[in-house]
C-alpha positions as CSV (number, residue, x, y, z in Angstrom):
1,X,-1.8,52.0,-1.8
2,X,-5.3,53.5,-1.2
3,X,-7.8,51.8,1.1
4,X,-11.0,50.3,-0.1
5,X,-13.9,48.5,1.4
6,X,-15.8,45.6,-0.1
7,X,-18.5,43.2,0.9
8,X,-19.8,39.7,-0.5
9,X,-23.1,40.2,1.4
10,X,-25.8,40.2,-1.3
11,X,-25.3,40.9,-5.1
12,X,-22.8,43.7,-5.5
13,X,-19.1,44.1,-4.2
14,X,-19.0,47.4,-2.6
15,X,-15.8,49.0,-3.7
16,X,-13.5,51.9,-3.2
17,X,-10.3,51.9,-5.3
18,X,-6.7,50.7,-4.8
19,X,-4.3,52.4,-7.4
20,X,-2.4,49.4,-8.6
21,X,-0.2,49.1,-11.6
22,X,-1.8,47.3,-14.5
23,X,-0.5,43.8,-14.9
24,X,0.4,42.8,-18.6
25,X,0.4,39.1,-17.6
26,X,-1.7,37.4,-15.2
27,X,-0.1,35.1,-12.5
28,X,1.1,32.5,-15.1
29,X,4.2,31.6,-17.2
30,X,1.9,31.2,-20.2
31,X,-0.8,33.6,-21.1
32,X,-4.3,32.4,-20.5
33,X,-6.3,31.5,-23.7
34,X,-8.9,33.9,-24.9
35,X,-12.5,33.3,-23.5
36,X,-14.9,32.7,-26.3
37,X,-18.7,32.1,-26.3
38,X,-17.9,28.3,-26.4
39,X,-14.8,27.9,-24.0
40,X,-16.9,26.3,-21.4
41,X,-19.8,25.0,-23.6
42,X,-22.8,26.5,-25.3
43,X,-23.7,28.6,-22.3
44,X,-20.3,30.3,-21.7
45,X,-20.7,33.6,-19.9
46,X,-19.1,35.9,-17.3
47,X,-21.1,35.8,-14.0
48,X,-19.4,38.6,-11.9
49,X,-16.4,40.9,-12.2
50,X,-14.0,42.8,-9.9
51,X,-11.4,45.4,-10.9
52,X,-8.0,45.8,-9.0
53,X,-6.9,48.7,-11.0
54,X,-8.4,50.9,-13.7
55,X,-7.6,48.2,-16.4
56,X,-6.9,44.9,-14.6
57,X,-9.9,43.0,-13.6
58,X,-11.0,39.5,-12.7
59,X,-14.3,37.6,-13.1
60,X,-16.0,34.3,-12.6
61,X,-17.1,32.6,-15.8
62,X,-19.2,29.4,-16.2
63,X,-21.4,27.3,-18.2
64,X,-24.1,27.3,-15.6
65,X,-27.2,28.2,-17.4
66,X,-27.2,25.4,-20.1
67,X,-30.2,23.1,-19.9
68,X,-32.1,24.7,-17.1
69,X,-31.8,27.7,-14.8
70,X,-30.9,25.5,-11.9
71,X,-28.2,23.5,-13.5
72,X,-25.9,22.4,-10.8
73,X,-23.0,20.4,-12.3
74,X,-20.9,23.1,-13.9
75,X,-17.8,24.3,-12.5
76,X,-16.5,27.9,-12.2
77,X,-13.4,29.4,-13.7
78,X,-11.3,32.6,-13.0
79,X,-11.1,35.0,-16.0
80,X,-9.1,38.3,-16.4
81,X,-9.2,41.4,-18.5
82,X,-6.6,44.1,-18.9
83,X,-8.8,46.4,-21.1
84,X,-11.7,47.2,-18.8
85,X,-13.8,44.2,-19.9
86,X,-13.6,44.4,-23.5
87,X,-11.8,41.1,-23.9
88,X,-11.3,38.3,-21.3
89,X,-9.0,35.3,-20.9
90,X,-9.7,32.0,-19.4
91,X,-7.8,31.0,-16.2
92,X,-7.9,28.1,-13.7
93,X,-10.8,26.5,-12.2
94,X,-12.2,28.0,-9.0
95,X,-12.8,25.4,-6.3
96,X,-16.3,26.3,-5.3
97,X,-18.9,23.6,-5.2
98,X,-20.9,23.8,-8.3
99,X,-24.1,22.4,-6.5
100,X,-24.0,25.5,-4.3
101,X,-22.9,28.2,-6.8
102,X,-24.8,27.5,-10.1
103,X,-28.2,28.8,-10.9
104,X,-29.4,32.3,-11.7
105,X,-29.5,33.7,-8.0
106,X,-26.4,32.0,-6.7
107,X,-23.6,33.5,-8.8
108,X,-20.3,33.5,-6.9
109,X,-18.5,36.9,-6.4
110,X,-14.9,37.7,-6.8
111,X,-12.6,40.2,-4.9
112,X,-9.0,40.7,-5.7
113,X,-7.0,42.9,-3.3
114,X,-3.7,42.9,-5.4
115,X,-2.9,41.7,-8.9
116,X,-2.3,38.2,-7.6
117,X,-4.2,38.0,-4.3
118,X,-7.9,37.5,-4.4
119,X,-11.0,35.9,-2.8
120,X,-14.1,34.1,-4.2
121,X,-17.2,33.5,-2.1
122,X,-20.7,32.4,-2.5
123,X,-23.2,35.1,-3.1
124,X,-25.6,34.4,-0.3
125,X,-22.9,34.0,2.3
126,X,-24.8,31.4,4.5
127,X,-22.8,28.2,5.0
128,X,-20.6,28.6,1.8
129,X,-17.0,28.5,1.2
130,X,-14.6,31.4,0.8
131,X,-11.5,30.6,-1.2
132,X,-8.3,32.6,-1.5
133,X,-5.4,32.6,-4.0
134,X,-2.0,34.2,-3.7
135,X,-1.0,33.4,-7.4
136,X,-3.9,34.6,-9.6
137,X,-5.8,31.3,-9.3
138,X,-2.9,28.7,-9.8
139,X,-3.6,27.5,-6.2
140,X,-6.6,28.1,-3.8
141,X,-7.1,27.7,-0.1
142,X,-10.2,27.7,1.9
143,X,-10.3,30.3,4.7
144,X,-10.0,28.6,8.0
145,X,-12.5,30.5,10.1
146,X,-14.1,28.6,12.9
147,X,-17.6,27.6,12.2
148,X,-19.6,28.2,9.2
149,X,-19.3,31.3,7.1
150,X,-22.1,33.8,7.3
151,X,-20.8,37.1,5.8
152,X,-17.6,38.5,4.3
153,X,-15.8,41.7,3.6
154,X,-12.4,43.2,2.5
155,X,-10.6,46.3,3.4
156,X,-7.1,46.9,1.9
157,X,-5.4,43.6,2.1
158,X,-7.4,42.5,5.2
159,X,-10.3,40.0,4.8
160,X,-12.9,39.5,7.6
161,X,-15.4,36.8,8.0
162,X,-18.2,36.4,10.4
163,X,-19.0,32.8,11.2
164,X,-21.6,30.8,13.0
165,X,-20.2,28.4,15.6
166,X,-22.8,25.8,14.5
167,X,-22.7,22.9,12.0
168,X,-25.4,24.7,10.0
169,X,-25.6,28.5,9.7
170,X,-29.4,28.3,9.7
171,X,-29.6,26.8,13.2
172,X,-30.9,29.1,15.9
173,X,-29.1,30.4,19.0
174,X,-25.7,30.1,17.4
175,X,-22.8,32.2,18.8
176,X,-20.7,34.2,16.2
177,X,-17.1,35.2,15.7
178,X,-15.4,37.8,13.6
179,X,-12.1,36.5,12.2
180,X,-9.5,38.6,10.2
181,X,-7.0,37.3,7.5
182,X,-4.2,39.4,6.1
183,X,-2.5,39.4,2.7
184,X,-4.1,36.3,1.3
185,X,-3.3,34.0,4.3
186,X,-6.0,31.2,4.9
187,X,-5.3,31.4,8.6
188,X,-6.8,34.1,10.8
189,X,-4.4,36.4,12.7
190,X,-7.1,37.5,14.9
191,X,-10.6,36.2,16.0
192,X,-13.1,37.6,18.5
193,X,-16.6,36.6,19.5
194,X,-19.6,38.8,18.8
195,X,-21.7,39.8,21.8
196,X,-23.7,37.1,23.2
197,X,-26.9,38.9,22.5
198,X,-26.2,38.3,18.7
199,X,-27.1,34.9,17.4
200,X,-25.7,34.2,14.0
201,X,-28.1,31.5,13.4
202,X,-31.4,33.3,13.7
203,X,-33.5,33.6,10.6
204,X,-32.1,36.5,8.6
205,X,-32.6,37.9,5.1
206,X,-29.0,38.9,4.5
207,X,-26.5,38.9,7.3
208,X,-24.4,42.0,6.5
209,X,-20.7,42.6,7.2
210,X,-19.4,46.0,6.0
211,X,-15.6,47.0,6.2
212,X,-14.8,50.7,7.1
213,X,-11.1,50.0,7.6
214,X,-8.8,46.9,8.3
215,X,-9.9,47.2,11.9
216,X,-13.4,48.8,11.8
217,X,-16.4,46.8,10.9
218,X,-20.2,47.0,11.1
219,X,-22.5,44.0,11.3
220,X,-26.1,43.9,10.7
221,X,-28.0,40.9,12.2
222,X,-31.6,39.8,12.9
223,X,-33.2,41.0,9.6
224,X,-36.4,39.3,10.3
225,X,-39.7,40.4,8.8
226,X,-41.5,42.9,10.9
227,X,-38.8,43.2,13.6
228,X,-35.9,45.8,14.0
229,X,-32.4,44.9,13.0
230,X,-29.4,45.0,15.4
231,X,-26.3,47.1,14.1
232,X,-22.9,46.4,15.9
233,X,-19.8,48.2,15.2
234,X,-16.1,47.5,16.2
235,X,-13.1,49.7,16.0
236,X,-10.6,47.2,17.2
237,X,-11.0,44.1,15.0
238,X,-13.8,42.7,17.0
239,X,-12.2,42.8,20.6
240,X,-15.0,45.0,21.6
241,X,-18.5,45.9,20.1
242,X,-20.9,48.7,20.4
243,X,-24.6,48.8,19.5
244,X,-25.6,51.4,16.9
245,X,-28.9,53.1,16.8
246,X,-31.2,51.7,14.0
247,X,-33.2,54.5,12.3
248,X,-34.9,51.9,10.1
249,X,-37.4,50.7,12.7
250,X,-39.4,47.7,11.7
251,X,-38.6,48.1,8.1
252,X,-35.1,46.5,8.6
253,X,-31.6,47.4,7.6
254,X,-30.9,46.4,4.0
255,X,-27.3,47.6,3.6
256,X,-24.7,49.9,5.0
257,X,-22.3,51.7,2.6
258,X,-19.1,53.3,4.0
259,X,-17.2,56.2,2.5
260,X,-14.9,56.3,5.5
261,X,-14.8,54.8,9.1
262,X,-17.1,57.5,10.2
263,X,-19.3,58.4,7.0
264,X,-21.9,55.8,6.2
265,X,-25.1,55.4,4.2
266,X,-27.8,53.1,5.5
267,X,-30.5,51.7,3.2
268,X,-33.7,50.4,4.7
269,X,-36.3,48.1,3.1
270,X,-39.2,45.8,3.7
271,X,-40.1,43.3,1.1
272,X,-43.9,43.2,0.4
273,X,-43.6,40.7,-2.4
274,X,-41.9,40.7,-5.8
275,X,-39.0,42.8,-4.3
276,X,-41.2,45.7,-3.7
277,X,-42.0,47.7,-0.5
278,X,-41.2,50.6,1.6
279,X,-37.8,51.7,2.4
280,X,-35.6,54.7,3.1
281,X,-32.0,56.1,3.0
282,X,-30.1,57.6,5.9
283,X,-26.6,59.0,6.4
284,X,-24.2,59.4,9.5
285,X,-21.0,61.4,9.9
286,X,-20.2,60.1,13.3
287,X,-20.1,56.3,12.8
288,X,-23.8,56.0,13.5
289,X,-24.1,57.9,16.8
290,X,-26.7,60.0,15.0
291,X,-28.5,59.7,11.7
292,X,-30.2,62.1,9.2
293,X,-32.8,61.1,6.7
294,X,-32.0,61.5,2.9
295,X,-35.2,59.9,1.6
296,X,-38.2,59.6,3.8
297,X,-39.0,56.0,4.9
298,X,-42.6,56.2,4.0
299,X,-42.0,57.7,0.6
300,X,-43.6,56.2,-2.4
301,X,-41.7,58.4,-4.9
302,X,-40.3,56.6,-8.0
303,X,-36.6,56.1,-7.9
304,X,-34.0,54.1,-6.3
305,X,-32.6,53.2,-3.0
306,X,-35.4,51.1,-1.4
307,X,-37.7,54.1,-1.3
308,X,-41.3,52.9,-1.7
309,X,-40.9,50.6,-4.7
310,X,-37.4,49.3,-5.2
311,X,-35.1,46.8,-3.5
312,X,-31.5,47.7,-4.6
313,X,-28.0,47.0,-3.9
314,X,-25.8,50.1,-3.7
315,X,-22.1,50.8,-4.3
316,X,-19.9,53.9,-4.3
317,X,-17.9,55.0,-7.2
318,X,-14.1,55.0,-6.3
319,X,-14.1,58.7,-5.9
320,X,-17.3,58.5,-3.7
321,X,-19.2,61.0,-6.0
322,X,-21.6,58.7,-7.4
323,X,-23.9,56.0,-5.8
324,X,-24.7,53.1,-8.3
325,X,-27.6,50.8,-7.6
326,X,-28.7,47.5,-9.2
327,X,-32.5,47.2,-8.8
328,X,-34.2,44.0,-7.7
329,X,-37.8,44.6,-8.3
330,X,-39.6,43.2,-11.4
331,X,-38.4,46.3,-13.5
332,X,-34.9,45.4,-12.9
333,X,-32.1,47.8,-14.3
334,X,-29.6,50.2,-12.8
335,X,-30.0,53.7,-11.4
336,X,-27.5,56.2,-10.0
337,X,-27.3,59.3,-7.9
338,X,-24.7,62.2,-8.0
339,X,-26.2,64.2,-5.0
340,X,-25.6,61.7,-2.2
341,X,-28.9,59.8,-2.8
342,X,-31.6,62.7,-2.9
343,X,-32.3,62.2,-6.6
344,X,-31.9,59.2,-8.8
345,X,-31.5,58.6,-12.5
346,X,-32.6,55.4,-14.2
347,X,-30.6,54.0,-16.8
348,X,-33.3,53.6,-19.7
349,X,-31.6,51.1,-22.0
350,X,-34.1,48.2,-22.0
351,X,-31.3,45.7,-22.3
352,X,-30.0,46.8,-18.8
353,X,-33.1,45.1,-17.4
354,X,-33.2,41.7,-15.7
355,X,-36.1,42.1,-13.3
356,X,-35.2,40.5,-10.0
357,X,-32.0,39.3,-11.3
358,X,-28.7,38.9,-9.5
359,X,-26.6,41.6,-11.3
360,X,-23.1,42.3,-10.3
361,X,-21.4,45.7,-10.5
362,X,-17.7,46.5,-10.1
363,X,-16.1,50.0,-10.0
364,X,-12.9,51.0,-11.9
365,X,-11.0,54.1,-12.1
366,X,-12.3,57.2,-10.5
367,X,-16.1,57.1,-11.7
368,X,-16.2,54.1,-14.0
369,X,-18.0,50.8,-13.4
370,X,-18.9,47.5,-15.3
371,X,-22.3,46.0,-14.8
372,X,-22.8,42.2,-15.5
373,X,-26.2,41.1,-16.1
374,X,-27.7,37.6,-15.3
375,X,-27.6,36.4,-18.8
376,X,-23.9,37.5,-19.2
377,X,-24.3,40.9,-21.0
378,X,-21.7,43.4,-19.8
379,X,-22.2,47.3,-19.7
380,X,-19.5,49.9,-18.9
381,X,-19.4,53.5,-18.0
382,X,-16.2,55.6,-17.6
383,X,-18.0,58.7,-16.2
384,X,-20.7,57.1,-14.2
385,X,-23.6,58.5,-16.2
386,X,-23.1,57.3,-19.8
387,X,-23.4,53.5,-20.2
388,X,-22.5,51.5,-23.3
389,X,-22.9,47.8,-24.0
390,X,-19.6,45.7,-24.4
391,X,-19.4,43.7,-27.6
392,X,-19.7,40.3,-25.9
393,X,-17.4,37.2,-26.1
394,X,-15.8,36.5,-29.4
395,X,-17.1,33.4,-31.3
396,X,-15.4,30.1,-30.9
397,X,-15.9,26.9,-33.0
398,X,-19.1,24.9,-32.6
399,X,-18.5,21.2,-33.3
400,X,-15.5,22.4,-35.3
401,X,-17.4,24.9,-37.5
402,X,-16.9,28.7,-37.4
403,X,-19.7,31.2,-36.6
404,X,-21.6,32.5,-39.7
405,X,-20.5,35.9,-41.0
406,X,-22.0,38.4,-43.4
407,X,-19.5,37.8,-46.1
408,X,-20.3,34.1,-46.5
409,X,-24.1,34.1,-45.5
410,X,-27.0,35.8,-47.2
411,X,-29.8,37.2,-45.3
412,X,-33.2,38.1,-46.6
413,X,-36.6,38.8,-45.3
414,X,-39.9,37.4,-46.1
415,X,-43.6,36.9,-45.0
416,X,-44.2,40.4,-43.7
417,X,-47.6,40.9,-42.3
418,X,-49.2,43.9,-40.5
419,X,-49.5,43.1,-36.7
420,X,-50.9,45.3,-33.8
421,X,-49.8,48.6,-35.4
422,X,-46.4,47.2,-36.5
423,X,-45.4,44.2,-38.4
424,X,-43.8,40.8,-38.3
425,X,-41.7,38.9,-40.6
426,X,-39.2,36.1,-41.0
427,X,-35.4,36.6,-41.6
428,X,-33.9,33.8,-43.7
429,X,-30.1,33.0,-43.6
430,X,-28.4,31.0,-46.4
431,X,-24.9,29.6,-46.3
432,X,-23.2,30.1,-49.7
433,X,-19.8,28.7,-48.9
434,X,-18.3,25.2,-49.2
435,X,-18.1,24.8,-45.4
436,X,-20.6,24.7,-42.6
437,X,-21.1,27.5,-40.0
438,X,-23.4,28.2,-37.1
439,X,-25.8,30.8,-35.7
440,X,-27.0,30.9,-32.2
441,X,-29.5,32.5,-29.9
442,X,-31.9,35.3,-30.4
443,X,-30.0,38.1,-32.3
444,X,-30.3,41.6,-31.3
445,X,-32.1,43.7,-33.9
446,X,-31.9,47.4,-34.5
447,X,-33.9,49.5,-36.9
448,X,-31.5,51.9,-38.8
449,X,-31.8,54.7,-41.3
450,X,-29.7,55.8,-44.2
451,X,-26.2,54.8,-45.5
452,X,-24.7,55.3,-42.0
453,X,-27.3,53.0,-40.5
454,X,-28.2,55.5,-37.8
455,X,-30.1,53.9,-35.0
456,X,-33.8,54.4,-34.8
457,X,-35.5,53.7,-31.5
458,X,-34.3,50.9,-29.1
459,X,-32.7,47.6,-30.1
460,X,-34.6,44.4,-29.4
461,X,-34.3,43.3,-25.7
462,X,-32.7,40.1,-24.7
463,X,-35.2,37.3,-25.0
464,X,-33.5,34.2,-23.9
465,X,-34.3,32.5,-20.4
466,X,-31.1,33.6,-18.8
467,X,-29.2,31.7,-21.6
468,X,-30.9,28.4,-20.9
469,X,-32.9,28.4,-24.2
470,X,-29.9,29.5,-26.4
471,X,-30.1,27.4,-29.6
472,X,-27.0,26.7,-31.8
473,X,-28.0,26.0,-35.4
474,X,-25.5,24.6,-37.9
475,X,-26.0,25.7,-41.6
476,X,-24.7,23.1,-44.0
477,X,-22.3,24.0,-46.7
478,X,-23.7,25.3,-50.1
479,X,-27.3,26.1,-49.2
480,X,-27.9,25.5,-45.5
481,X,-30.6,27.6,-44.1
482,X,-31.9,28.9,-40.7
483,X,-34.7,31.3,-39.8
484,X,-35.3,34.0,-37.2
485,X,-38.8,35.6,-36.5
486,X,-39.0,39.1,-35.7
487,X,-41.6,41.6,-34.7
488,X,-41.6,45.4,-34.8
489,X,-43.9,47.3,-32.4
490,X,-45.0,51.0,-32.8
491,X,-44.6,53.4,-29.8
492,X,-47.3,53.0,-27.2
493,X,-47.9,56.7,-27.4
494,X,-46.6,59.7,-29.3
495,X,-43.3,60.9,-27.7
496,X,-43.7,64.2,-25.8
497,X,-41.7,66.0,-28.5
498,X,-43.9,64.6,-31.1
499,X,-43.2,62.2,-34.1
500,X,-39.8,63.0,-35.4
501,X,-40.3,61.2,-38.8
502,X,-37.4,59.1,-40.1
503,X,-37.1,57.0,-43.1
504,X,-36.1,53.6,-42.1
505,X,-34.0,51.8,-44.5
506,X,-33.2,48.4,-42.9
507,X,-32.1,46.7,-39.6
508,X,-28.9,45.3,-38.3
509,X,-29.0,41.7,-36.9
510,X,-26.3,40.9,-34.4
511,X,-25.6,37.4,-32.9
512,X,-22.3,38.6,-31.5
513,X,-18.9,39.8,-32.4
514,X,-18.0,39.0,-36.0
515,X,-21.7,37.9,-36.7
516,X,-23.3,41.0,-37.7
517,X,-25.8,41.2,-40.7
518,X,-27.6,44.0,-42.4
519,X,-31.2,43.4,-43.8
520,X,-32.6,46.2,-46.2
521,X,-36.2,46.7,-46.1
522,X,-38.0,46.1,-49.4
523,X,-39.2,49.7,-49.3
524,X,-38.4,52.7,-47.2
525,X,-40.8,53.0,-44.3
526,X,-41.4,56.2,-42.3
527,X,-41.3,55.8,-38.6
528,X,-41.0,58.0,-35.6
529,X,-37.4,58.3,-34.7
530,X,-38.0,57.1,-31.0
531,X,-40.5,54.8,-29.5
532,X,-40.3,51.9,-31.9
533,X,-39.1,48.6,-30.6
534,X,-38.1,45.2,-31.9
535,X,-38.5,41.7,-30.7
536,X,-36.6,38.7,-32.1
537,X,-36.9,35.0,-31.6
538,X,-34.5,32.0,-31.3
539,X,-32.8,30.9,-34.5
540,X,-34.2,27.7,-35.9
């Protein structure tokens, strides 16, 4: 089995790869039921994922975003996939407190080290529980580390936890310990104090524990605004520690990423508001004894890795050739580097954009990954550079009724008016069958051309409030109706290549799998092939 290093420190699980056989059933005598968009309520979504093999993955699903973005009463559930995130099955409840886990910036994370052994923990890592299962979620046990959990990481089958020895992790002057757990045991087999110069209870942005091997860890502490960080490293499971030089200076360490026990990346960043501020990227090949700069700390160049404008969370692909990063600034999105961090490419799909959102990324195969956005959309890459949106959760029954489909519901357009260089209109959906059906949310709209319905420009971006405003509308039998407003915008400026004119013939309207409609335009409209965008509004 290969070695891998993961951490529950901020938003992303940092992963290497364990080459495990794909499990055809997941830890239970009976197969788990299929996860639908209504399995846990009208806000059912996947919040975070992890892959234990190229195909077998686990995730955390919830109904957390129904009613308001800080809804705190919904439980979390374990879900699984055996086809790289295309379909998911609903497993047992995860015993994390809903009052600590729910809400848009407190999504719990999941890390499985074997097909049946896995950990779940709270995202922010301060004072939260860490639960472990040895039977794919049938039973859970809380890790019995002394004190209050502060940071968590996994290497191979070994889990490590840094704890504050105070009743509350936020207290000042709290001594800290590193405890190690093996093969899913909830009891530590080794536990050692951190140096007394390190107080786990100091005000910190994100106390960070990074696993380089089952015995080698780096811990970053004291990430206060305006002051330097403290980087400590142990190569003997915490029995002794050494201080690592910090090249970030007053900008603070944001993250350490390890390709091996000696080869690390170090990201620096200072938040100057709205998750923006100066930063830099450094590397070492001798466990932090010396550092060389990859991106200048004072740089204001566009691009990822906390350089000038972006706060990001980085993770290696499993073959260590690609660095992925989920971006925290108001632009949101995902970027990647294939040259060790010198140059970065931004993924331009507007749907991969949740400005400031707590996105989760999990690697699979040699260069693949799945990105989970805050409102539940999943994107996948198999080569690290080309991303596609997964189809979403299949439709369940709402109050006993099936989802509306194109074969039984007619859609037409009306009320078109010119507006700011484009147009706006209303889509009308009419149920023609003798049974009720439902539509939900704000559909994705895509302008298309020709019989093949070739895409023109970008699809409409997600417009819901992280799922809190999703509206489910029932169309009664034999004539029930609902409407969706849409607006089509022209390009802000002519593309550099000029206007590649295309005869647009209609638009596709997608609520989700099985609920896709085609709306022909009343007359062919000529548009530039790129640059046009569409916005849709909630079904009513």
